[in-house]
C-alpha positions in Angstrom: -0.9 -46.1 -6.9 -4.0 -46.2 -4.9 -5.0 -42.9 -3.3 -2.8 -40.8 -5.6 -3.0 -38.9 -8.9 -0.2 -38.5 -11.3 0.4 -34.7 -12.2 3.3 -32.7 -13.2 4.5 -30.4 -10.6 3.0 -27.4 -12.4 -0.4 -29.1 -12.6 -0.3 -29.9 -9.0 0.7 -26.5 -7.9 -2.2 -25.1 -9.8 -4.6 -27.6 -8.5 -3.7 -27.0 -5.0 -4.0 -23.1 -5.4 -7.5 -23.7 -7.0 -8.5 -25.7 -3.8 -7.7 -23.2 -1.3 -10.7 -21.2 0.1 -11.3 -18.3 2.5 -14.4 -17.2 4.7 -15.3 -13.7 4.7 -18.4 -12.6 6.7 -19.8 -15.9 6.4 -19.3 -16.4 2.8 -16.8 -18.9 1.5 -14.8 -17.8 -1.6 -11.7 -18.9 -3.7 -8.8 -17.6 -1.6 -7.0 -17.0 -5.0 -8.9 -14.7 -7.1 -6.7 -15.8 -10.1 -3.2 -15.6 -11.6 -1.4 -13.0 -13.5 0.8 -14.5 -16.0 3.3 -13.3 -18.7 4.5 -16.2 -20.4 8.1 -16.9 -21.7 10.4 -20.0 -22.3 10.7 -20.5 -18.6 6.9 -21.0 -17.9 4.9 -21.0 -20.9 5.1 -24.8 -21.5 4.3 -26.4 -18.1 2.7 -23.6 -16.1 0.8 -22.4 -19.2 -0.6 -25.8 -19.9 -1.5 -26.2 -16.2 -3.1 -22.9 -16.0 -5.1 -23.4 -19.3 -6.4 -26.7 -18.0 -7.8 -25.0 -14.8 -8.9 -21.7 -16.3 -12.5 -21.9 -15.5 -11.8 -22.2 -11.7 -8.7 -20.1 -11.4 -8.6 -17.4 -14.0 -5.6 -16.3 -15.7 -5.1 -12.8 -16.8 -2.5 -11.2 -19.2 -0.7 -8.0 -18.2 1.8 -5.9 -20.1 4.4 -5.7 -17.3 5.5 -7.9 -14.8 6.1 -5.2 -12.0 2.6 -3.8 -13.0 0.7 -7.0 -12.7 2.4 -7.7 -9.3 1.1 -4.3 -8.3 -2.4 -5.2 -9.4 -2.1 -8.4 -7.3 -0.8 -6.6 -4.3 -3.6 -3.9 -4.5 -6.3 -6.4 -4.9 -5.1 -8.0 -1.6 -4.9 -4.8 0.2 -8.5 -3.9 -1.0 -9.6 -7.3 0.2 -8.3 -6.7 3.6 -5.6 -9.5 3.1 -8.3 -12.2 3.0 -8.1 -12.8 -0.8 -5.0 -12.7 -2.9 -3.6 -13.5 -6.3 -0.5 -15.2 -7.9 1.9 -13.8 -10.6 4.0 -16.2 -12.9 6.9 -15.1 -15.1 9.6 -16.5 -17.1 13.1 -16.5 -15.8 15.4 -13.6 -16.4 13.9 -10.0 -16.6 10.3 -11.3 -16.3 11.4 -12.5 -12.9 13.5 -9.4 -11.7 10.7 -7.1 -12.9 8.8 -8.3 -10.0 11.6 -7.4 -7.4 10.1 -3.8 -6.8 6.7 -5.1 -6.3 7.9 -7.7 -4.0 9.3 -4.9 -1.9 6.2 -3.1 -1.9 4.3 -6.1 -0.6 7.0 -6.8 1.9 7.0 -3.3 3.4 3.3 -3.1 3.5 2.8 -6.6 4.9 0.6 -7.8 2.0 0.2 -11.2 0.6 1.1 -12.0 -2.9 2.4 -15.4 -4.5 5.3 -14.9 -6.9 6.0 -17.8 -9.3 9.0 -17.1 -11.4 10.5 -19.6 -13.8 14.0 -20.6 -13.0 16.9 -22.5 -14.6 17.1 -26.2 -15.3 17.4 -28.3 -12.0 19.4 -30.9 -14.1 21.8 -28.0 -15.3 22.1 -30.1 -18.7 21.3 -27.2 -21.1 23.2 -24.6 -18.8 23.7 -21.7 -19.4 20.0 -21.3 -20.7 18.7 -18.2 -22.3 18.4 -15.3 -19.6 20.7 -17.2 -17.1 22.8 -15.2 -14.8 26.0 -17.1 -13.9 27.8 -16.7 -10.6 31.4 -17.6 -11.2 31.7 -19.2 -7.8 28.3 -20.5 -7.0 26.1 -22.2 -9.7 23.2 -22.4 -7.4 22.7 -18.7 -7.7 20.0 -17.5 -10.2 18.3 -14.1 -10.9 15.6 -15.2 -8.5 17.9 -14.9 -5.7 17.1 -11.1 -5.9 13.8 -11.9 -4.5 15.1 -13.4 -1.3 15.5 -10.1 0.7 12.0 -8.9 -0.4 10.2 -12.2 0.5 8.8 -13.4 3.5 9.2 -16.9 2.4 11.3 -18.1 -0.5 12.1 -21.6 -2.0 13.3 -22.9 -5.1 11.6 -26.0 -6.3 14.1 -28.6 -7.7 11.9 -31.6 -7.1 8.3 -32.2 -7.9 7.4 -33.7 -4.4 8.9 -30.6 -2.5 5.7 -28.7 -3.1 3.9 -31.1 -0.6 5.7 -29.4 2.2 6.4 -25.9 0.8 2.9 -25.1 -0.4 1.4 -25.4 2.9 4.3 -23.2 4.5 3.7 -20.8 1.9 0.0 -20.5 2.5 0.6 -20.3 6.2 2.8 -17.0 5.6 0.3 -15.7 3.2 -2.7 -16.0 5.6 -0.9 -15.2 8.7 -1.6 -11.8 10.3 1.8 -11.6 11.9 3.9 -13.0 9.2 2.0 -11.8 6.1 4.0 -10.8 3.0 5.1 -12.0 -0.3 6.0 -15.6 -0.8 8.4 -16.4 -3.9 8.4 -20.1 -5.2 11.1 -20.2 -7.9 10.1 -23.0 -10.4 12.8 -24.8 -12.2 11.5 -25.0 -15.7 12.4 -28.6 -16.0 10.8 -29.7 -12.7 7.7 -27.9 -13.7 7.2 -30.4 -16.4 8.1 -33.5 -14.3 5.2 -35.9 -13.0 4.9 -37.4 -9.6 2.3 -39.4 -7.8 0.7 -36.8 -5.5 -1.7 -37.9 -2.6 -5.4 -37.0 -3.7 -5.9 -35.7 -0.1 -3.2 -32.9 -0.9 -6.0 -31.3 -3.2 -9.0 -31.5 -0.8 -10.5 -27.9 -0.3 -9.3 -26.1 2.7 -11.0 -23.2 4.2 -8.7 -20.5 5.7 -10.1 -18.0 8.3 -8.6 -14.8 9.9 -6.7 -15.8 12.9 -7.8 -13.5 16.0 -4.9 -13.9 18.5 -6.1 -12.6 21.8 -3.9 -10.5 24.0 -1.6 -11.9 26.9 -3.4 -11.4 30.2 -0.4 -9.6 31.8 0.3 -7.5 28.6 -3.5 -6.6 28.6 -3.3 -5.5 32.4 -0.4 -3.4 31.9 -2.0 -1.7 28.9 -5.3 -1.1 30.9 -3.3 0.3 33.7 -1.3 2.9 31.5 -4.8 4.0 29.9 -6.3 4.5 33.2 -3.5 6.7 34.5 -3.3 8.9 31.3 -5.0 12.3 31.1 -4.1 13.1 27.4 -4.6 9.7 25.5 -4.3 9.5 21.7 -5.0 6.7 19.4 -2.8 6.3 16.2 -4.8 4.0 13.6 -2.9 2.0 11.3 -3.6 -0.4 8.4 -3.9 -3.4 10.9 -7.2 -1.9 11.8 -8.6 -2.5 8.4 -7.1 -5.8 7.9 -8.6 -7.1 11.1 -12.1 -5.6 10.2 -11.6 -3.6 13.3 -13.1 -0.2 12.2 -16.4 -0.6 14.0 -14.5 -1.8 17.2 -12.3 1.4 16.9 -15.2 3.6 16.5 -16.9 2.2 19.6 -13.8 2.4 21.7 -13.0 6.0 20.7 -16.6 7.2 21.2 -17.1 5.1 24.6 -13.8 6.3 26.1 -13.5 9.9 24.5 -10.1 9.1 23.0 -9.3 11.0 19.8 -8.0 9.1 16.8 -5.3 10.0 14.4 -4.6 8.0 11.4 -1.6 7.0 9.3 -1.5 6.5 5.6 -2.6 2.9 5.7 -5.1 3.5 8.5 -6.9 6.6 6.9 -10.6 5.8 6.6 -10.6 3.6 9.8 -13.0 6.2 11.0 -15.2 8.5 8.8 -13.6 11.9 8.5 -16.4 13.6 10.3 -16.6 11.0 13.2 -16.6 13.1 16.7 -13.3 11.1 17.6 -11.5 11.8 14.2 -8.7 14.4 14.3 -7.2 13.5 10.9 -3.7 12.4 9.6 -0.6 12.4 11.8 3.0 13.1 11.1 4.9 14.6 8.4 1.7 14.9 6.3 -0.6 15.3 9.2 -3.3 17.6 10.3 -2.4 20.3 12.8 -5.1 18.8 15.1 -3.5 15.2 15.2 0.0 16.8 15.5 -0.7 19.1 18.2 -2.4 16.3 20.1 0.4 14.1 19.6 2.9 16.7 21.0 1.1 16.9 24.1 -0.2 13.3 24.5 0.8 11.3 27.7 -0.3 8.0 26.3 -0.1 6.8 22.8 -2.0 3.7 21.8 -0.7 2.7 18.5 -3.2 0.2 16.7 -1.9 -1.9 13.8 0.9 0.5 12.7 4.8 0.1 12.7 5.2 3.6 13.5 7.6 4.6 10.4 9.2 7.9 10.1 6.6 9.6 8.3 4.2 8.9 11.3 6.4 10.0 14.1 8.0 12.9 12.3 11.3 10.9 12.4 10.7 10.4 16.2 10.4 14.1 17.0 6.6 14.3 17.2 6.0 13.2 20.9 7.3 15.7 22.9 5.7 15.1 26.4 8.4 13.7 28.6 5.8 11.5 30.4 4.4 10.0 27.2 4.1 6.2 27.3 3.7 4.3 24.2 1.3 1.0 23.9 1.8 -0.9 20.7 -1.3 -3.0 19.9 -0.1 -5.3 16.9 -0.5 -8.6 15.5 3.2 -8.8 14.9 5.6 -9.0 18.0 8.1 -7.5 15.8 6.2 -4.3 15.4 4.5 -4.2 18.8 8.1 -3.9 20.5 9.5 -1.0 18.5 10.2 2.5 19.9 10.5 1.0 23.5 6.9 0.3 23.7 4.8 -1.6 26.0 3.6 -4.4 23.5 0.2 -5.8 23.3 0.7 -8.5 20.8 -3.0 -9.5 19.3 -5.4 -9.0 16.7 -6.3 -5.3 16.5 -10.3 -6.0 16.7 -10.1 -8.4 19.4 -7.4 -6.3 21.3 -9.6 -3.1 21.1 -12.7 -5.0 22.2 -10.9 -6.7 25.3 -9.2 -3.3 26.2 -12.7 -1.6 26.0 -14.2 -4.3 28.4 -11.5 -4.1 30.8 -11.7 -0.1 30.8 -15.4 -0.2 31.5 -16.4 3.1 33.3 -13.2 4.9 32.3 -12.9 7.7 29.9 -10.4 10.4 29.1 -10.8 13.9 30.7 -13.6 15.8 29.2 -11.5 18.7 28.7 -9.0 16.7 26.6 -11.9 15.2 24.4 -13.4 18.7 23.9 -10.0 20.2 23.0 -9.4 17.5 20.5 -12.9 18.1 18.7 -12.2 21.9 18.8 -8.9 21.3 17.0 -10.4 18.8 14.5 -13.2 21.5 13.9 -10.4 24.3 13.0 -8.6 21.8 10.9 -11.7 20.9 8.8 -12.3 24.6 8.0 -8.7 24.6 6.8 -9.4 21.6 4.6 -12.3 23.5 3.2 -10.0 26.5 2.3 -7.1 24.5 0.8 -9.5 22.4 -1.6 -11.7 25.2 -2.8 -11.3 26.5 -6.4 -9.0 29.3 -6.8 -8.1 31.9 -9.3 -4.3 31.2 -9.8 -3.4 30.5 -13.5 -2.7 26.8 -12.5 -4.5 24.9 -9.8 -2.8 23.3 -7.0 -2.8 19.7 -6.3 -5.0 20.3 -3.2 -7.6 22.1 -5.5 -7.5 19.2 -8.0 -8.2 16.5 -5.2 -10.8 18.7 -3.8 -12.8 18.5 -7.1 -12.4 14.7 -7.4 -13.3 14.3 -3.7 -16.6 16.4 -4.1 -17.4 14.5 -7.4 -16.4 11.0 -6.1 -19.0 10.6 -3.6 -18.9 8.5 -0.4 -18.7 5.0 -1.9 -15.6 5.7 -4.2 -11.9 4.9 -3.7 -9.0 7.0 -4.3 -5.7 5.3 -5.3 -2.2 6.9 -5.2 1.3 6.2 -4.3 4.2 8.6 -4.6 5.3 12.2 -5.0 3.4 15.1 -3.6 0.1 13.8 -3.9 0.1 11.3 -1.0 0.8 14.0 1.3 -2.0 16.3 0.1 -4.4 13.2 0.0 -3.3 12.2 3.6 -4.1 15.7 4.9 -7.1 16.7 2.8 -9.0 13.7 1.3 -12.2 13.0 3.1 -13.5 9.4 3.1 -16.5 8.2 4.9 -16.3 4.4 4.4 -13.4 2.1 5.1 -11.5 0.9 2.0 -12.2 4.4 0.4 -8.5 5.6 0.8 -5.9 3.3 -1.0 -2.4 4.6 -0.8 0.7 2.8 -1.1 3.0 4.9 0.9 5.2 2.2 2.8 7.3 1.8 -0.1 6.2 5.0 -1.8 6.5 3.2 -5.2 6.2 5.3 -8.4 4.3 3.4 -11.0 2.0 1.7 -8.5 -0.9 4.1 -9.1 -2.7 2.8 -12.3 -1.8 -0.9 -11.9 -2.9 -0.6 -8.3 -6.1 1.0 -9.5 -6.7 -2.0 -11.5 -6.3 -4.4 -8.7 -8.6 -2.3 -6.5 -11.4 -2.4 -9.2 -11.1 -6.2 -9.5 -11.6 -6.3 -5.8 -14.3 -3.8 -5.5 -16.2 -3.9 -8.7 -19.1 -2.0 -7.2 -17.3 0.9 -6.1 -15.9 3.7 -8.6 -12.2 4.0 -8.5 -10.4 7.2 -9.0 -6.5 7.0 -9.7 -4.6 10.2 -9.1 -1.1 10.2 -10.6 1.4 12.7 -11.4 3.1 13.0 -14.9 6.3 11.5 -13.6 4.5 8.3 -12.2 2.5 8.2 -15.3 5.6 8.2 -17.4 7.2 5.4 -15.3 4.3 2.9 -15.7 1.0 3.4 -17.7 0.7 0.1 -19.7 -2.2 -1.3 -17.4 -4.5 1.3 -18.9 -4.5 -1.0 -21.8 -5.2 -4.0 -19.5 -8.2 -2.2 -17.7 -9.8 -1.5 -20.9 -9.2 -5.1 -22.2 -10.5 -6.6 -19.0 -13.6 -4.2 -18.7 -12.4 -2.9 -15.1 -13.2 1.0 -15.7 -10.9 3.3 -13.8 -11.0 7.3 -13.7 -7.4 8.4 -13.8 -6.7 12.0 -13.3 -3.1 12.8 -14.3 -1.7 15.8 -12.7 0.9 17.3 -14.9 3.4 19.6 -13.2 6.1 19.0 -15.9 8.6 16.9 -13.7 9.2 15.6 -10.3 7.5 18.6 -8.5 7.5 17.0 -4.9 11.3 16.3 -5.0 11.9 19.8 -6.5 10.2 21.4 -3.5 12.4 18.9 -1.1 15.4 19.8 -2.9 14.9 23.4 -2.3 14.0 23.1 1.3 17.4 21.3 1.9 18.9 24.3 0.4 19.6 22.9 -3.0 19.2 24.6 -6.4 16.5 23.4 -8.6 18.3 20.8 -10.5 17.2 17.5 -12.5 13.6 17.3 -11.0 11.3 19.4 -13.2 11.9 18.9 -16.7 13.0 22.5 -17.3 15.8 22.1 -14.8 17.2 18.8 -16.4 19.6 18.5 -19.0 18.1 18.9 -22.4 18.3 20.1 -25.9 14.5 20.7 -26.5 11.5 20.5 -24.3 8.4 19.0 -26.3 5.1 19.0 -24.5 3.9 15.5 -23.7 0.3 14.8 -24.8 -0.7 12.4 -22.1 -4.4 12.5 -23.4 -3.3 11.4 -26.9 -1.2 8.6 -25.2 -3.9 7.4 -23.1 -6.2 7.3 -26.1 -3.9 5.2 -27.9 -4.1 2.6 -25.0 -7.8 2.3 -25.5 -8.9 5.0 -22.9 -11.4 7.7 -23.3 -9.3 10.8 -22.7 -9.3 14.6 -22.5 -7.2 17.5 -21.4 -8.9 20.1 -19.3 -7.9 23.6 -18.1 -8.8 24.7 -14.5 -11.1 23.1 -11.7 -14.4 24.1 -13.6 -13.4 22.1 -16.6 -12.1 19.4 -14.5 -15.5 18.8 -12.7 -17.3 18.7 -16.0 -14.9 16.2 -17.2 -15.3 14.0 -14.1 -19.2 14.2 -14.7 -18.6 12.9 -18.2 -16.3 10.1 -16.9 -19.1 8.9 -14.6 -21.3 7.5 -17.4 -18.4 6.4 -19.5 -18.2 2.8 -20.4 -14.5 2.4 -20.0 -11.5 3.6 -18.4 -11.1 7.5 -18.7 -8.2 9.5 -18.3 -8.3 13.2 -17.6 -5.2 15.5 -17.7 -4.7 18.8 -16.1 -1.8 21.0 -15.7 -0.9 21.8 -12.1 1.5 24.3 -10.3 4.6 22.4 -9.4 5.3 24.8 -6.5 2.2 25.0 -4.7 1.6 22.8 -1.7 -0.5 23.0 1.5 1.5 24.4 4.1 -0.7 24.1 7.0 -0.2 21.0 9.3 2.7 18.8 8.7 5.7 18.0 10.8 9.5 17.8 10.4 11.1 15.0 8.4 14.6 13.8 8.9 16.2 14.4 5.5 20.0 14.8 6.1 21.6 18.2 4.7 25.2 18.3 3.8 27.5 19.5 6.5 29.7 21.3 4.1 28.8 23.4 1.2 29.8 26.5 -0.8 26.2 27.5 -1.0 24.8 29.8 1.6 21.2 28.3 1.2 22.6 24.7 2.0 24.5 26.2 5.2 21.4 27.7 6.3 19.5 24.6 5.8 22.0 22.7 7.6 21.6 25.1 10.8 17.8 24.4 10.6 18.5 20.7 10.4 20.8 20.4 13.4 18.3 22.4 15.4 15.6 20.1 14.5 17.6 17.1 15.5 17.5 18.2 19.2 13.7 17.3 19.1 14.2 13.5 18.2 13.6 11.0 21.0 15.8 7.9 20.4 
């Protein structure tokens, strides 16, 4: 047929992905950097053949775990400021459902990843096929329906020509600042192999550019009026500042108007830690400076953040009765939260237009001076907390301090769950955007090492340091082998506190007895020390176990010149944590208990509830 090309559905899908482009800072690059694939009977034949034919233009990488490869893809997209991405293909059954957790990570964090799990036969002739889940009342249900609630867009391809409409829609979601999130296209395995005469125009290269929506004039006027009336304004910078490439605009706005800036986990690094406007992290894991300012503020300008409970201290942080909230966000869904005055627009463009409209206005000088004084005192606290000590086991803060000093200004730190994110949010110092990479929207244990691999693939010229607890390491460590195989060097520091130290501390703060978190407190017949260094070496990494901060610094220096991934193991104190800073977090305590400790914790909890603003 003139103007068409006959391809299988899988071939057409791969060719379409390879034709997508993105423009970043004037450079046109492939939108999809590649495809992660673990093959099985549901995708090895048709998708495998299609990817093989396109391997020079759309690289395919092999991973060891489907969840981990999706984490790597998500981390790549985050480190690429959502302007580049990856796809992941699996077989049906466990290969597909292994990606559900990763899809939730992407969904919560508003990050793009294209998931391409195999599915059952559309024609149903061989049903039930291997790994097929059968719903007794609905034969259209498959394991891939698990991905529906954690996908921003979901479709099942039962005819080859369906991709003519679904792929453009999928790309519109993946590249839209407001809709951005995971897309799942469940690919029936017989349909993958079926051919169709596709229009050649479908495969013409298309360049995607970051959409920068401007603010509504009325919303902008209202926001300007609120700021001009304020006496104690505070900016909360979220991940949207990074995704809009708005860090320079934020720095200019804060400096020009004298407004202090606090940062969420996703927003950290929006300003250099030593910028005059920077007051550190905010919320449950916040600095004393940012949290004190937040309690007093009469105007909060939240930029690119959904203000989750860790940021707002479970809605208890903002205590000024006159406080007004302006939510500047690309997504109207987020901009209207918490009873805010919405300002729906791109973060960079919104800050620029706000700044222009506020010409000649600045926060009162005494407020700006107070913020700088509080920040100076907080930085002295950071110095003390991260300095080497004399205790038998170092704290997490002392370990991250040693890594921070060794890493240098261009490095990237990667972490995800447990106690480390809290210490990093408070204490890690970063000078360049992108230097702080935390997955804390979903707080997903197991993200760390795979995420570090994705970051290294996105930022090959920057050193990547992964900080991971022993609990997360045991959950997912397989991509150490992948990093060695692909030549993407990581420096992984394993902090071994013999269990889930963070949740052990939370358990006790809620009045609970130490139970089932530290290995020693869990049911056991014998406790055998785990040799993490030997395990990492078996995966191909260079590894060693060190004792104390001095030995850690020496090991980090050796890792700097290594030719492959290095894993450094250090034992840490499971009870020590930085008590300075921080704020309350709503973790419900039982109303009834035979234990006095729980009853006392319940009394504290009820008192804290009085500070929540609904």
